[in-house]
N, CA, C and O atoms as CSV, one atom per row, in Angstrom:
chain,resi,resn,atom,element,x,y,z
A,1,MET,N,N,107.583,92.889,123.176
A,1,MET,CA,C,108.019,92.611,121.973
A,1,MET,C,C,107.494,93.681,121.008
A,1,MET,O,O,106.310,93.973,120.843
A,2,LYS,N,N,108.777,94.332,120.268
A,2,LYS,CA,C,108.197,94.968,119.075
A,2,LYS,C,C,107.976,94.207,117.686
A,2,LYS,O,O,108.707,93.293,117.304
A,3,HIS,N,N,107.031,94.630,117.080
A,3,HIS,CA,C,106.859,94.059,115.957
A,3,HIS,C,C,107.196,95.185,114.520
A,3,HIS,O,O,107.368,96.388,114.718
A,4,ASN,N,N,107.233,94.778,113.578
A,4,ASN,CA,C,107.816,95.329,112.204
A,4,ASN,C,C,106.498,96.177,111.892
A,4,ASN,O,O,105.418,95.730,112.278
A,5,ALA,N,N,106.549,97.182,111.322
A,5,ALA,CA,C,105.546,98.188,110.936
A,5,ALA,C,C,105.730,98.527,109.378
A,5,ALA,O,O,106.809,98.537,108.785
A,6,GLU,N,N,104.555,98.783,108.867
A,6,GLU,CA,C,104.534,99.136,107.536
A,6,GLU,C,C,103.281,100.092,107.379
A,6,GLU,O,O,102.144,99.792,107.743
A,7,PHE,N,N,103.679,101.373,106.740
A,7,PHE,CA,C,102.704,102.301,106.821
A,7,PHE,C,C,102.247,102.663,105.209
A,7,PHE,O,O,103.029,102.749,104.262
A,8,SER,N,N,100.944,102.827,105.167
A,8,SER,CA,C,100.341,103.043,103.718
A,8,SER,C,C,100.607,104.552,103.294
A,8,SER,O,O,100.761,105.371,104.201
A,9,GLU,N,N,100.671,104.976,101.951
A,9,GLU,CA,C,100.892,106.169,101.798
A,9,GLU,C,C,99.683,107.055,102.357
A,9,GLU,O,O,99.911,108.184,102.790
A,10,GLU,N,N,98.586,106.598,102.343
A,10,GLU,CA,C,97.494,107.526,103.081
A,10,GLU,C,C,97.797,107.739,104.403
A,10,GLU,O,O,97.834,108.896,104.824
A,11,PHE,N,N,98.026,106.775,105.148
A,11,PHE,CA,C,98.436,106.982,106.696
A,11,PHE,C,C,99.452,108.099,106.734
A,11,PHE,O,O,99.243,109.118,107.392
A,12,VAL,N,N,100.533,107.911,106.040
A,12,VAL,CA,C,101.683,108.645,106.085
A,12,VAL,C,C,101.137,110.183,105.820
A,12,VAL,O,O,101.398,111.025,106.679
A,13,LYS,N,N,100.416,110.550,104.699
A,13,LYS,CA,C,99.993,111.633,104.258
A,13,LYS,C,C,99.195,112.436,105.355
A,13,LYS,O,O,99.449,113.596,105.678
A,14,ALA,N,N,98.346,111.770,105.799
A,14,ALA,CA,C,97.494,112.274,106.949
A,14,ALA,C,C,97.934,112.446,108.237
A,14,ALA,O,O,97.390,113.256,108.987
A,15,VAL,N,N,98.962,111.693,108.605
A,15,VAL,CA,C,99.828,112.070,109.896
A,15,VAL,C,C,100.590,113.110,109.681
A,15,VAL,O,O,100.531,114.013,110.516
A,16,ASN,N,N,101.578,113.271,108.414
A,16,ASN,CA,C,102.101,114.469,108.234
A,16,ASN,C,C,101.442,115.743,108.024
A,16,ASN,O,O,102.082,116.794,108.049
A,17,ALA,N,N,100.139,115.697,107.811
A,17,ALA,CA,C,99.340,117.284,107.873
A,17,ALA,C,C,98.871,117.504,109.256
A,17,ALA,O,O,97.962,118.321,109.404
A,18,LEU,N,N,99.398,116.841,110.392
A,18,LEU,CA,C,98.823,117.171,111.606
A,18,LEU,C,C,99.771,118.311,112.318
A,18,LEU,O,O,100.912,118.565,111.933
A,19,ASP,N,N,99.145,118.921,113.363
A,19,ASP,CA,C,100.035,119.761,114.072
A,19,ASP,C,C,100.927,119.253,114.746
A,19,ASP,O,O,100.490,118.199,115.210
A,20,PRO,N,N,102.487,119.527,115.216
A,20,PRO,CA,C,103.436,118.840,115.762
A,20,PRO,C,C,102.769,118.334,117.077
A,20,PRO,O,O,102.893,117.120,117.238
A,21,SER,N,N,102.096,118.990,118.042
A,21,SER,CA,C,101.830,118.189,119.203
A,21,SER,C,C,100.915,117.035,119.132
A,21,SER,O,O,100.845,116.135,119.970
A,22,VAL,N,N,100.190,117.151,118.006
A,22,VAL,CA,C,99.149,115.968,117.930
A,22,VAL,C,C,100.159,114.803,117.067
A,22,VAL,O,O,99.880,113.610,117.182
A,23,LYS,N,N,101.089,115.144,116.389
A,23,LYS,CA,C,101.938,114.347,115.715
A,23,LYS,C,C,102.772,113.278,116.858
A,23,LYS,O,O,102.948,112.060,116.817
A,24,GLU,N,N,103.114,114.136,117.695
A,24,GLU,CA,C,103.884,113.456,119.026
A,24,GLU,C,C,102.865,112.468,119.584
A,24,GLU,O,O,103.120,111.268,119.690
A,25,THR,N,N,101.832,112.954,119.899
A,25,THR,CA,C,100.746,111.975,120.525
A,25,THR,C,C,100.471,110.719,119.714
A,25,THR,O,O,100.322,109.603,120.214
A,26,VAL,N,N,100.409,111.041,118.233
A,26,VAL,CA,C,100.214,109.768,117.429
A,26,VAL,C,C,101.547,108.843,117.486
A,26,VAL,O,O,101.589,107.615,117.407
A,27,ALA,N,N,102.606,109.738,117.640
A,27,ALA,CA,C,103.746,108.566,117.454
A,27,ALA,C,C,103.697,107.959,118.789
A,27,ALA,O,O,103.873,106.743,118.709
A,28,LYS,N,N,103.528,108.359,119.935
A,28,LYS,CA,C,103.509,107.439,121.040
A,28,LYS,C,C,102.589,106.601,121.050
A,28,LYS,O,O,102.910,105.596,121.686
A,29,ARG,N,N,101.276,106.559,120.496
A,29,ARG,CA,C,100.262,105.749,120.378
A,29,ARG,C,C,100.859,104.379,119.462
A,29,ARG,O,O,100.749,103.185,119.744
A,30,ILE,N,N,101.439,104.938,118.426
A,30,ILE,CA,C,102.228,103.921,117.580
A,30,ILE,C,C,102.904,103.151,118.004
A,30,ILE,O,O,102.789,102.012,117.553
A,31,GLN,N,N,103.921,103.416,119.068
A,31,GLN,CA,C,104.857,102.976,119.817
A,31,GLN,C,C,103.986,101.887,120.748
A,31,GLN,O,O,104.349,100.710,120.765
A,32,LYS,N,N,102.922,102.288,121.455
A,32,LYS,CA,C,101.974,101.256,122.120
A,32,LYS,C,C,101.602,100.132,121.120
A,32,LYS,O,O,101.815,98.949,121.386
A,33,ILE,N,N,101.099,100.498,120.088
A,33,ILE,CA,C,100.426,99.602,119.118
A,33,ILE,C,C,101.377,98.596,118.917
A,33,ILE,O,O,100.982,97.434,119.019
A,34,LEU,N,N,103.042,98.897,118.541
A,34,LEU,CA,C,104.062,98.160,118.276
A,34,LEU,C,C,104.349,97.164,119.183
A,34,LEU,O,O,104.639,96.010,118.867
A,35,SER,N,N,104.263,97.645,120.453
A,35,SER,CA,C,104.536,96.851,121.385
A,35,SER,C,C,103.406,95.612,121.936
A,35,SER,O,O,103.651,94.493,122.387
A,36,THR,N,N,102.217,96.236,121.724
A,36,THR,CA,C,101.254,95.214,121.992
A,36,THR,C,C,99.994,95.478,120.976
A,36,THR,O,O,99.178,96.358,121.252
A,37,PRO,N,N,99.887,94.819,119.991
A,37,PRO,CA,C,99.022,95.335,118.744
A,37,PRO,C,C,97.566,94.919,119.014
A,37,PRO,O,O,96.707,95.497,118.347
A,38,ALA,N,N,97.182,94.000,119.898
A,38,ALA,CA,C,96.085,93.677,120.404
A,38,ALA,C,C,95.351,94.392,121.294
A,38,ALA,O,O,94.299,93.955,121.761
A,39,THR,N,N,95.852,95.557,121.600
A,39,THR,CA,C,95.274,96.680,122.529
A,39,THR,C,C,94.132,97.546,121.979
A,39,THR,O,O,93.328,98.134,122.703
A,40,GLY,N,N,94.127,97.573,120.701
A,40,GLY,CA,C,93.074,98.171,119.958
A,40,GLY,C,C,91.760,97.520,119.755
A,40,GLY,O,O,91.646,96.320,120.002
A,41,LYS,N,N,90.771,98.210,119.328
A,41,LYS,CA,C,89.348,97.406,119.490
A,41,LYS,C,C,89.417,96.777,118.001
A,41,LYS,O,O,89.837,97.330,116.985
A,42,PRO,N,N,88.988,95.712,118.118
A,42,PRO,CA,C,88.884,94.549,116.799
A,42,PRO,C,C,87.653,94.941,115.721
A,42,PRO,O,O,86.474,94.925,116.076
A,43,LEU,N,N,88.021,95.247,114.547
A,43,LEU,CA,C,86.987,95.519,113.693
A,43,LEU,C,C,86.521,94.284,112.767
A,43,LEU,O,O,85.601,94.320,111.951
A,44,GLY,N,N,87.454,93.046,113.103
A,44,GLY,CA,C,87.097,92.023,112.114
A,44,GLY,C,C,88.364,91.761,111.180
A,44,GLY,O,O,89.147,92.664,110.885
A,45,ASN,N,N,88.490,90.479,110.752
A,45,ASN,CA,C,89.682,90.147,109.816
A,45,ASN,C,C,91.025,90.798,110.061
A,45,ASN,O,O,91.681,91.447,109.245
A,46,GLY,N,N,91.338,90.510,111.358
A,46,GLY,CA,C,92.799,90.926,111.770
A,46,GLY,C,C,92.870,92.720,111.702
A,46,GLY,O,O,93.974,93.258,111.793
A,47,VAL,N,N,91.734,93.477,111.552
A,47,VAL,CA,C,91.976,94.859,111.665
A,47,VAL,C,C,91.597,95.435,112.887
A,47,VAL,O,O,90.678,94.982,113.570
A,48,PHE,N,N,92.118,96.195,113.121
A,48,PHE,CA,C,91.991,97.062,114.705
A,48,PHE,C,C,91.827,98.615,114.583
A,48,PHE,O,O,92.151,99.242,113.574
A,49,ARG,N,N,91.392,99.065,115.500
A,49,ARG,CA,C,91.443,100.561,115.534
A,49,ARG,C,C,91.670,100.998,117.028
A,49,ARG,O,O,91.271,100.421,118.040
A,50,GLU,N,N,92.498,102.298,116.912
A,50,GLU,CA,C,92.967,102.844,118.121
A,50,GLU,C,C,92.515,103.927,118.246
A,50,GLU,O,O,92.539,104.570,117.197
A,51,ARG,N,N,91.995,104.561,119.300
A,51,ARG,CA,C,91.640,106.183,119.118
A,51,ARG,C,C,92.797,106.993,119.855
A,51,ARG,O,O,93.483,106.620,120.807
A,52,VAL,N,N,92.836,108.277,119.120
A,52,VAL,CA,C,93.793,109.062,119.479
A,52,VAL,C,C,93.243,110.594,119.567
A,52,VAL,O,O,93.202,111.245,118.524
A,53,LEU,N,N,92.923,111.037,120.495
A,53,LEU,CA,C,92.140,112.238,120.842
A,53,LEU,C,C,90.853,112.366,119.822
A,53,LEU,O,O,89.829,111.991,120.394
A,54,VAL,N,N,90.655,112.743,118.633
A,54,VAL,CA,C,89.196,112.788,117.798
A,54,VAL,C,C,89.584,112.038,116.795
A,54,VAL,O,O,88.784,111.902,115.870
A,55,TYR,N,N,90.815,111.406,116.723
A,55,TYR,CA,C,91.153,110.521,115.217
A,55,TYR,C,C,91.163,108.985,115.680
A,55,TYR,O,O,91.096,108.576,116.839
A,56,ARG,N,N,91.244,108.377,114.728
A,56,ARG,CA,C,91.214,107.195,114.750
A,56,ARG,C,C,92.443,106.185,114.025
A,56,ARG,O,O,92.398,106.111,112.797
A,57,ILE,N,N,93.207,105.640,114.528
A,57,ILE,CA,C,94.296,104.865,113.666
A,57,ILE,C,C,93.561,103.373,113.435
A,57,ILE,O,O,93.029,102.718,114.331
A,58,ILE,N,N,93.660,102.987,111.998
A,58,ILE,CA,C,93.190,101.853,111.628
A,58,ILE,C,C,94.563,100.745,111.366
A,58,ILE,O,O,95.568,101.144,110.778
A,59,TYR,N,N,94.471,99.681,111.757
A,59,TYR,CA,C,95.616,98.871,111.371
A,59,TYR,C,C,95.349,97.647,111.355
A,59,TYR,O,O,94.397,97.197,111.993
A,60,GLY,N,N,96.194,96.854,110.577
A,60,GLY,CA,C,95.887,95.477,110.605
A,60,GLY,C,C,97.163,94.733,111.101
A,60,GLY,O,O,98.293,95.191,110.931
A,61,PHE,N,N,96.905,93.572,111.716
A,61,PHE,CA,C,98.138,92.696,112.352
A,61,PHE,C,C,97.764,91.120,111.790
A,61,PHE,O,O,96.745,90.429,111.770
A,62,ASN,N,N,98.949,90.984,111.419
A,62,ASN,CA,C,99.105,89.438,111.224
A,62,ASN,C,C,99.984,88.624,112.131
A,62,ASN,O,O,101.198,88.691,111.939
A,63,PRO,N,N,99.594,87.985,112.943
A,63,PRO,CA,C,100.317,87.295,114.087
A,63,PRO,C,C,101.309,86.366,113.344
A,63,PRO,O,O,102.455,86.262,113.781
A,64,ARG,N,N,100.915,85.680,112.228
A,64,ARG,CA,C,102.027,84.983,111.766
A,64,ARG,C,C,103.238,85.369,111.395
A,64,ARG,O,O,104.283,84.763,111.628
A,65,ASN,N,N,103.086,86.614,110.678
A,65,ASN,CA,C,104.636,87.378,110.152
A,65,ASN,C,C,104.799,88.454,111.064
A,65,ASN,O,O,105.630,89.273,110.671
A,66,GLN,N,N,104.290,88.705,112.117
A,66,GLN,CA,C,104.593,89.954,112.898
A,66,GLN,C,C,104.553,91.367,112.534
A,66,GLN,O,O,105.152,92.318,113.036
A,67,ILE,N,N,103.645,91.313,111.463
A,67,ILE,CA,C,103.827,92.904,110.802
A,67,ILE,C,C,102.466,93.481,111.141
A,67,ILE,O,O,101.418,92.853,110.994
A,68,ILE,N,N,102.557,94.780,111.626
A,68,ILE,CA,C,101.598,95.633,111.704
A,68,ILE,C,C,101.564,96.548,110.703
A,68,ILE,O,O,102.541,97.278,110.540
A,69,ARG,N,N,100.451,96.650,109.887
A,69,ARG,CA,C,100.152,97.634,108.672
A,69,ARG,C,C,99.174,98.773,109.185
A,69,ARG,O,O,98.025,98.586,109.587
A,70,PHE,N,N,99.833,99.978,109.099
A,70,PHE,CA,C,99.000,101.049,109.533
A,70,PHE,C,C,98.115,101.377,108.149
A,70,PHE,O,O,98.713,101.882,107.200
A,71,LEU,N,N,97.050,101.159,108.071
A,71,LEU,CA,C,96.082,101.378,106.865
A,71,LEU,C,C,95.945,102.948,106.623
A,71,LEU,O,O,96.469,103.575,105.703
A,72,THR,N,N,95.028,103.521,107.766
A,72,THR,CA,C,94.410,104.689,107.427
A,72,THR,C,C,94.525,105.470,108.863
A,72,THR,O,O,94.848,104.922,109.917
A,73,PHE,N,N,94.233,106.715,108.718
A,73,PHE,CA,C,94.382,107.512,109.865
A,73,PHE,C,C,93.354,108.894,109.378
A,73,PHE,O,O,93.318,109.500,108.307
A,74,GLY,N,N,92.703,109.050,110.429
A,74,GLY,CA,C,91.547,110.374,110.201
A,74,GLY,C,C,90.483,110.351,111.326
A,74,GLY,O,O,90.530,109.497,112.211
A,75,LYS,N,N,89.463,111.363,111.277
A,75,LYS,CA,C,88.673,111.518,112.078
A,75,LYS,C,C,87.576,110.575,111.889
A,75,LYS,O,O,87.320,110.069,110.796
A,76,ARG,N,N,86.893,110.330,113.027
A,76,ARG,CA,C,85.890,108.962,113.146
A,76,ARG,C,C,84.761,109.274,111.806
A,76,ARG,O,O,84.532,108.377,110.995
A,77,ASP,N,N,84.239,110.357,111.713
A,77,ASP,CA,C,83.299,110.551,110.583
A,77,ASP,C,C,83.632,110.117,109.325
A,77,ASP,O,O,82.720,109.900,108.527
A,78,SER,N,N,85.079,109.907,108.924
A,78,SER,CA,C,85.395,109.522,107.591
A,78,SER,C,C,86.349,108.558,107.475
A,78,SER,O,O,86.593,108.089,106.363
A,79,VAL,N,N,87.007,108.134,108.584
A,79,VAL,CA,C,87.971,107.127,108.520
A,79,VAL,C,C,87.551,105.538,108.292
A,79,VAL,O,O,88.373,104.749,107.827
A,80,TYR,N,N,86.497,105.220,108.578
A,80,TYR,CA,C,85.880,103.862,108.366
A,80,TYR,C,C,85.288,103.717,107.122
A,80,TYR,O,O,84.836,102.595,106.893
A,81,ARG,N,N,85.161,104.638,106.175
A,81,ARG,CA,C,84.406,104.602,104.705
A,81,ARG,C,C,85.334,103.739,103.766
A,81,ARG,O,O,84.823,102.916,103.006
A,82,ASN,N,N,86.706,103.927,103.819
A,82,ASN,CA,C,87.492,103.042,102.737
A,82,ASN,C,C,88.594,102.225,103.061
A,82,ASN,O,O,89.676,102.265,102.476
A,83,ILE,N,N,88.258,101.367,104.148
A,83,ILE,CA,C,89.322,100.692,104.662
A,83,ILE,C,C,89.802,99.577,103.829
A,83,ILE,O,O,89.050,98.622,103.632
A,84,GLN,N,N,91.053,99.611,103.294
A,84,GLN,CA,C,91.621,98.634,102.464
A,84,GLN,C,C,92.688,97.848,103.307
A,84,GLN,O,O,93.548,98.410,103.986
A,85,VAL,N,N,92.548,96.548,103.198
A,85,VAL,CA,C,93.135,95.796,103.844
A,85,VAL,C,C,94.278,95.182,103.141
A,85,VAL,O,O,94.989,94.360,103.719
């Protein structure tokens, strides 16, 4: 089952700055998340994280409305600082 996706400006900006080969890997992981959102590690309050190489995808999932909101993307050392749900 595919879910609806919303992307924050911060997420889009970070992904667009990547090398094309890494973007392809991120796109595949986004498709995986859209088909099974609970595969990521839960961070609490409906927020999950998924590892992609040295990066992390932080996303929120609300099972009631079936929307996955991709919140932020970046390297581990900085991505957890300002998670805004």
